[in-house]
N, C-alpha and C positions, 0 to 999 in steps of 0.2 A: 228148726229150719233157719231162723235168723242167725243162730250160733254157727251153723254149718256154712252159711253164706259168708259170715265174717272171717272164719278160718280160711276159706278158699281165697277170699280177697287178700288176706294177709300173705298167704302163700304165693299168690300171683305177684303182688308188689315186691315181696322179698326176692323172688326169682328174677324179676326185672331189674332190681337194684344190683344183684350179683352180676348180671350181664353188663349193666352200665358201668359198674366199677371195673370190670375186666377190660371193657372198651376204653375207658379213661387211661388205664395203665398202658394198654397197647399203643394208643395214639401218642402218649407222652414219650414212650420209648422210641417211636418213629420220628420224634421231633415236632410232631403236630400238636403243640400245646394249645393253640387256639381252638382246634377241633375238639380236643379233650375238654376244654372249658365249656364249649357249646353243649356237649353231652351232659356235663355236670349241671349246667344251668337249667337244662330241660327236664331234669329228674324231678318228679313230683314228690318222691320220698328220698331224702338224703340221709344215709346212715353215717355213723362216725367213720366207717370204712371208706365211704364215698369221699368225705372230707380229707381223710388221710391220703387217698389216692391222688386227688387233684393237687394237694399241697406238695406231695412228693414229686409230682409231675413238673411243677414249677421249678423246684430245686434241680431236678434232673435236666431241665432245659436252661440252666444258668440264669434263672430269674428269682434269686433268693428273696428279694424284698417283696415281690408279689406273693411268694409262698408264705412269708411271715404275715403279710396282711390278711390272707385267707385263714391262716392258723388263728389269728386274733379274733376272727369272726365266728369261729366254730362254736356251735351251741353247747356241745359237750366234747370232752377230750378223754382219751384213755392213755395208758403208758406207752402204747404204740405210737400215738400222736406225738408225744414228747420225744421219744427215741427217734422218730422220723425227722423231727425238726433238727435234732443234734446231728444226725447222719447227713442231712441235707446241707447244713452249714459246713460240715467236715469235707464233704465232696466238693464244695465250692471253695475250699481253702480258707474258710472264714472261722478259724479256730477260736478266736476271741469271742465271737458271737455265740459259737457253740457252747463255750464255757459259761456264758451268761445264762443260757437256757438251762444248762446242767445244774447250775447253782440254785435256780428258782423252781426246779421240778418239785411237785408235791410228793412224789415218791420215785425211787430209782430201783432198777434191777441190774443184773449182771450185764445185760445188753447196753444199758445206759453208760455204765462205767467203762465197758470195753470200747464203745464208740468214741468216748472222750479220750481214752488212752491212745487209740488208733489215730485220732486227729492230731494229737501232739507228736506222735512218731512220724506221721506223714509230713509234718511241717519241720521236722528236724529238731523239735524241742524235746529231746529224749529225757533230759533231767526232769522236766515238768511231768512227762509221762510216767517216769519212774516214781516220783512222789505220789501221784494219784494212784498208781498201781498198788503200792504198798498200803494205801488207805482203803482199798476195796474190801467190803465186808465178806464177799465171796468171789471166787475166781473159777472160771471154767477153762477148758483146754484152749479155747480161742484167746482168752485174756492172756494166758501164759505165752502163747505163741506170738501174739502181737508185741508183747514186751520184749520177748527174745529177739524178734526181728529188729526192734529199735536199737538194742545194744549191738547187734551185729552190724547194723547200718552205720553206727559210729565207730566201728573198728574195735569195740571193747570186747574182744573175743573171749578173754579169760573170765570176765564178769558174766558174759553170756553163757559160758559153760557152767558156771556155778548156778545160775538161774535154771539152766536146763536140767542139772542134777536134782534140783529141788522140785521139779514139776511132778505132781502126783501121777499124771497120765501124760505119756509122750506119744502123740499121734504121728502119723507118717509125715505130716507137714512140718512139725517141730523138728523131727529128726533130719529131714531134708534141709531145712533152714540152717541147722547147725553144721551140716556137711558143707553147705555153700559158704558159710562164714569162715570155716577153716580153710577152704580152697582160696577164698579171697586173700587170706593172710599167708598163702603158700605153705600151710601146715597140712600137707597132703597125707602124711602117715596117720595123724589124728582123725582126719576126715575119712580115710579108708577104714580105720578101726570102727568108727560109728557106722559106716556103710555096711561092713561085714556083719555087725551085730544086729542090724535091723531085722525084726521078726518077719516083716514082709516089705517088699520093695515094689514101687510102681515105676512107670516110665520116667516120671519126673525125677525120682531118686537116682535112677541109672544115668539119666542125662546130666544131672548135677555132678556126679562123680566123674563121668567122662569129660565134661567141660572143664572141671577142676584140673584134671591132668593136662588137658590140651592147652588151657590158658596159661599154665605154668611151664610150658615147653616140654612136657613129658608125652610127646605125641605117640610114641610107640606103645606105651602102656595104655594111653587113651584108646588107640586103635584096637588093641587086644580086648579091652573091656567092651568097646563098642560092638565087636564081633560076637561076643557072647550074650549081648542083651537079648532077653526073651522077646521084647517088643520094642520097636523103634518107631518114633513118630517124626513129624516134620521138623520139630525143634531139635531132636537128637541128630538127625542128618545135617541140619543147618549148622549146628554147633561144631560138628567134626570137620565139615567142609571149610567153614570160615577159619577155624583154628589152623588148619594146614596152610591156608592162603596166608594168614598173618605171619606164620613162621617161615614163609618162603618155600614150602614144600609143594610146589605148583603141580608137579606130575602126579603126586599122591592125591592132591585136592581134585584134580581133573578126573582121575579114575573113580573116586568116590562120587563126584558130581554126575558122571555118566550113568551110574547105576542107582542114583537117588530116585526113589519112586515118584515123589512129587517135588519138582524143582521150585523151591520157594523164592520169593523176590529177594530177601536178604542174601541167600546163598548165591543167586545169580549176580547180584551186585558185587559181592566179594570176588567171584570168579572173573567177572568183567574187569574189575580194577586190578586185581593181582596178576592174573595170567596175561591180560592185555598189556600191562606195563612191563611184563617179562618178554614181550615181543610177539605174542601170538594174536595179532590184531584181527585177522580174518576169522579166527576161531571164536573169539569173544563177540564179534559182530553178529555171528550166527546165533549165539546165546541171546544177545540183545533182541534180535529180530523175532525169535521164537517165544520170547517172554510176553505173555498177554497182559499181565498185571504189573506194568511198569510204574515206578514211583519217581519222585524227584531225584532220589539217589541213583537210580538206574541211568537216567539221562546224564546226570552229572558225571557218573563213572565212565560212561562211554565217551563223553566229550573230553574228559581228563586223559583217557588213553590216547585218543587222537592227538591231543595237544602234546603229550609227552613223546609220542613216537613219530612226530613230524607229519601227521595227516591233517594239515591245517584246513585245506579246502573241504575235506569230509566233515570236519568239526563244524565249519560254518553251515554246511547243508543240514547237519543234524540239529544244530541250534535253531535254525529256521523251522524245521519240522517239529521240534519240541513245542514251540509256541503255537504252531498251527493246530497241534493236537490238544491244546488247552492246558499245557503245563507251564506254570510261571517259572522262569529261571530262578534257581536258588543261588545263594551266595557262592558256593564252590564253583558252580557252572559259570557264573559271571566272571569270577577271577580267572578261570581257565580261558574264557573267551577274550579277556583283556590280553593275556599272554599270546593268544593266537593272533589277535589284531596287531600286536607288536611285531610278531614274526612275519606277518604278511604285509605290514605297513598299511593295514586296512583302517584308514582314519575315520571313514563314515561309520563303520560298525563300532569302532572304538568310542566315538561320540555317543552312539546309541546306548552302549553298555554303561557309559558314564552317567547318562541321563537316568537309566534304571537304578543305578546305585544312589543317585541323588534322591530319587523318589522313595527309596527305602531307608534313607538317612544313614547309609553305609559309607558315604564318601568322606565323613569326618574321621574315620578310623585311620590311624597313622600308617598301618600296613597297606590299606587300600590306596591311600594317597601316594605311597611310594610306587605301587604297581601302576597307578594312573600316570604318574610322572614318567616312568619308564616307557609306558605305552605311547604317550604323546611324543616323547623324544625319538623313539624308534620309528614313529610315523612321520617324523620330520617337522612336527609342529612344536618347536621349542618354546615359542611364546606362551602357548597354553600350559606347557609343563612348568614354566617359570611362574606363571600366575598361581598354580596350585601350590608350588613350593613356597612362594612368598606369603600366601594367606594362612599357611598352616603353622601353628605354634602350640606347644613346643615341638621341635623337630628331633627325631632320633637319628642315629648314625646312618641307618639305612637310607633315609631320605636325603641326607647330605651326600651320601655316596651316589645316589641316583642322579642328582643334579651335576655333581662333579664329572661323573662318567658321561653324562649327556653333553656337557660342554666339550669334553675331550673328543667324543665321537663327531661333534659338529665342527671340530677344528678351532674351537675358541679357547686356546691355551691360556691367554691372559685372564679370562673370566674364570676358568677352572682354578687357576692359582689363587685368584682373589677370594673365591668361595672357600677354598681350602684354608687360607689364612684366617678368614672370618670364623670358620668352624673351630679352628684351634684356639682363637682368641676368646671364644665363648665357653671354653673349658671342655669341649666335647673331644674325647680321645679318638683319634683316627684308628681304624682297624686295617687289616690286610687289604680289604677291598678298596678302602679309601686310597691307599698308596698305589694300587694298580691303576685306579682312575686318574690320579694326578700325574703319575709317571707316563701314562699313555698320552695325556694332554701335552706334556712336554715333548714326547716323541713325535706326535703328529704335527707339532708346530716348530720343531727344530730348536727347542729351548734346552740345549744339552747342559749348559752350566747349571741352570736351575734344577734340572732333573738329577744331576749328579749330587747336588747339595741335599735334595730331598731324600735320595736313596741312602746317602751316608747318615742322615738324621734318623733313619728308621732304627738303627742300632744304638747310635750315640745318645739320642734324645728320648726315643720311645721304647728302648730296650726290646725291640722287635727284630727277630732274625729274618732277613729277606728269604722269601720262598722262590720257587722256580718261576712263578708268574712275574715277580718283581725283576728277576734277572732277565727274563724274556723282554720286558719293557726296556730295560737298559741296553740290551743287545740290539733291539729294534731301533732305539734312539741313536746309538752310536753308528749303527749300520746305515740308517737313512742319511746321516750327516757325512757318510763316506769314510768314517773312521773304523774300517773293517778290522784292522789289526788290533785296535784297542778292544773291539767287541770280542775278538777271539781270545785275547788275553784275559778278559773278564770271565769268559766261559771256563778257561783253565784254572782260574782262581776261585771258582764257585765253591761255597761251603756245602752245597747239596748237589746231588747228581743232576746233570743237565738232562731235561726231558725233550720230547719232540717239539714242544712249543718254543723252547730256547733255540734249538737247532733250526727250526722252521723260520724263526726271526732272522737268523744269520743267513739262511738260504735266500729269503726274500730280498735282503740287502745285497747279496751277491748278484741276484738277477738285475736289481736296479742299477748296480755299478759295473755289471759285466765282469765280475772277478771269478774266473773259471777255477783257479786253484783252490780257493776257500770253498767255492760252491761244491766241488767234488768231495771235499772233507765233510761238509755239512750233509750232503746227500747220502754219503756212506753211513753216517751216524743215523740219519732218519730212516734209511732202509732197514737198519738193524732194529730200530725201535718200533717202527710201524711198516712192516713189509708189504701190507696191502693198501697203504695210502698212496694214491696216485700223485699227490702234490709234488714230492721231490723229483719224481720222474719228469713231470711236466716242466718244472722250473729248470732243471738241468738240460732237458731237451731244448727248451727255449734259448738257453745260453749257447748250447752247441750250434743251434740253427742260426742264431744271430751272427755267429763267427764262421758260418759256412761249413761246419763240420758235420756233413750229412751222414757220413758213415757212422759217427758216434750216435747220431739221432736214431739211425736204423737199429743199432745194437740195443739202445734203450727201449725202443718199441718192441723188439724181439724179447727182451727181458721181461717187459710188462706182460706180454702175451703168455710167456712160459709160466709166469707166476699168477696168471689170471687176475692181474690188476686192471681194474676198469676206471677210466678217467671220468670224473663227474662232469656231466654236460652243463654248459652255461645256461642258466635259466633266469628270467626276469619276470617280475609281477607288476601289475598295475590295476588299481581299483577304479571302476567306473560304475556309478549307480549301484553301489553296494555289492557289485559282483567283481570277483578277483579274476583277472585275465592273465594267463600264463603264456610266455613267449620263450621259445628255444631256438637256437641257431642250428646250422648244419642241416642234416637230413631228417630231423625230427618232424613229427606231425605238425603241420602249419596251423596257425590260428584261422578260425572260420572266415575272417575278413582279411586274409593274407594279401589278396590282390590290391585291396584299397590301401593297405599299409605300404606295399611296394610302390604304388603310385605316389604316395606322399613322400617316400624317400627319394624317388626320382625327381619329384618337384623341388625338393630341398637341395639336390646335388649341385645345380648351377649356382644357386644362391650361396652355398657354402664355398664353392670354388672361388667365387668372386670375393668372398670375405677372407680368403687366404687359406682355405683348407687344402691340405695335401695329404692324401691317404698314406699312412705309415705301414708299409708291407711287413716290417719286422714283427708286427703283432699278429700276422697270419702265421708266420713261422712254420710253413710247410715247404717241402722240397718240390714246389710246383712253380709254374710260370707266373709272371707278375699279374696277368689278367685274372688268373684264378685266385690269386691272393686278394686282389681288390674285391672280387665277388664275395669271397669269404668274409672280409671285413664288413661289407655292407649288410650282412645278415647276422651280425652279432645281436644277441637277444636284447641288450639294453637299447640299441638303436631301434629295433622293432617296437619295443614298448613305448619309447618316446614318440615315435611316429603315430602310434595308436592314440596316445594321449593328445596329440595335436589334432587328431581327427575327431575325438569324442568329447574332450573336456572343454567347457566354455572359456572364452577369453577372460583373463584375470585370475583364473583358478590355477594354482601351481600344479605341475605335473609331477606326481610322486611315484618313483620307480624303485623297486627293490631288486637286487641281484644276489644270487647265492655265492658268486665268486668275486674276486677283486676286479674292478673295472679295468679294461685294458687301456693303454695309453692312447691308441687311436680313437677309441670311443670317447675318452675324456676330452680330447681335442675337438672332436666333432660336436659333442653335446654343448661345449662352451660356445661354439659358433652358432649352433641351432638356437640357443637362448638369445643370442644377439640378433640374428636375422628375423626371428619370429616375435621378439619382444616378450617371450614367455619365461617365467621362472620354472626351473626344473630341479627337483630335489632327488638325488640318486643315493640310495643306501646300498653300499656293496658289503662284502664280507668283513671289511675292516672298519669302515667309517662312513660319514655322510659327506656328500658333495653338493653344495648349493650353487647352482649355475644361474647367473643373472647378468644380462648385458655383456655377455662374452667373457665373464670372469667367474672363476670357481672359488668358493670359500677356502679351499685347501691351499690356495695360492701356488698350485702345482707342486706342492711339497707332500707327496703321498706315495 
């Protein structure tokens, strides 16, 4: 009777211990290590398995030192305890600690040795793994496979093959690893021989071979093999879709994606980035919206697409939504947002992104600093850009280029030349971008002699052949200075074929100096190179209109209509309270506060007239009466934006406006006087450069 009672009690406690051990392991896997510890502490009988479970739980939850402390307290240990300690340290990347345990183990088995070899392989210490592997008293198929993976990982493919041939048993994992190794080295024939010789294949083997072909550009073979796969899983579909995207086969990728049974997040991310940047923005936004399990890369991809394809406002909205939904912006999305802030001249958002980069210690990176400099320059805050430039050392050529280009865009030619000389004196060799920046600076400020000297030095001093961008700068420089015949001579002597930028520079100079003969030559060339570009039509039309040649204007308009050439509308942007407001002239949809804006312009009109403003109808350039011309001038987008800035931005804060086209002469004159009569600083960034208006004076000194 007593014996029966004892057996039943033992059975009861044994059953309870098994249940508790299972609960400890389950809670540890869920990350609830404190709850697991509570179950362990409440156990009246703790077996060696109980101790092993809680020790493993601590290692699983990245608390190795607590795991070691409990291991040291164990009343008894078995080989499973010791192997668990080694595996725990290996999983936490603590291979030195694992080796100390391995060396003092009272006895070892093949699991102990394999765990230690795996630890070395995972840490990239393949030579140490190899030494230990050959010392093993016995090896199983797992040991061989782990060592094989280590050699493949190091690219020692021939040694891996020799080890593979020595393996007494080759399981499906070893064979698949060897196939992957050959594919990584682009040795596809050897990989295919192994694949064809496999006694049995699973979906992993098939996927490895399909991916091998795809990743090495053999997409047609990959597709054929994919079609005959007996079973396809999510990884197989994802691999074939991503490979087609990576090699630019977007139509093929999309067809595969459409029939993909389960659309995985990595596949969706690849489709969004690849097909989106190929121009199908609406299509990939649909993919983005339907994807339920978005990750950081999904948001980053969609923002990148918006950035690259000119959907800046949509990118701003998405960036806000991303944070509302609990996703912290990652590095790629922050860099994309800096570019968007630069495009929109959105200084408030730019400062916010800068603050996020500071908090993540990313602002010390030379690339990030260059992007920040560019952002602040394009937002008109040159002081902040210069602070970042001055505090960073050492500077690379990209950073020097950013500040030189910045000085050029802000019309600070002397400063640009000074920085260029400093850069050269420090032994930093200028590149093509440097010369574009410094030649632009000379062009914007009328420094023709200095510009010619720098242009000649490209070949004579730096052995650099000028490209079309450098010739375009020189044509622009000579053209602005009124030396149009010299500009034309330079084009005729070019060592490379003149492109649309070169002819466009000449065309702009012809518009400035009303040279109809050369304008027609330039326009003819531009229409050959870019038949759908409205620019040459508009410039030539303006010249004809300024000379009263309305019949020629009408012919140009008819030609534009027959070729379906559409003129880009003038648009301006202004940021108020982190919201970007868009303004367009003409008959476009007006701003919601249009009436208030018009009232502000009407309030300014007598003040401007008293200050000497006289509307210049030549910039309306339509065959209409003078009253209609004046009305058209009043509604230019940059004037609307400045008026809104006066309404909404507090005193003392600069009004920062961006325009997609070159500012017209009438608006330039008007905004100069607005800055004078209102006492406000106005910073206007047009398609070419910056204009800082203050006290009735512009930084360009009217040389633009």
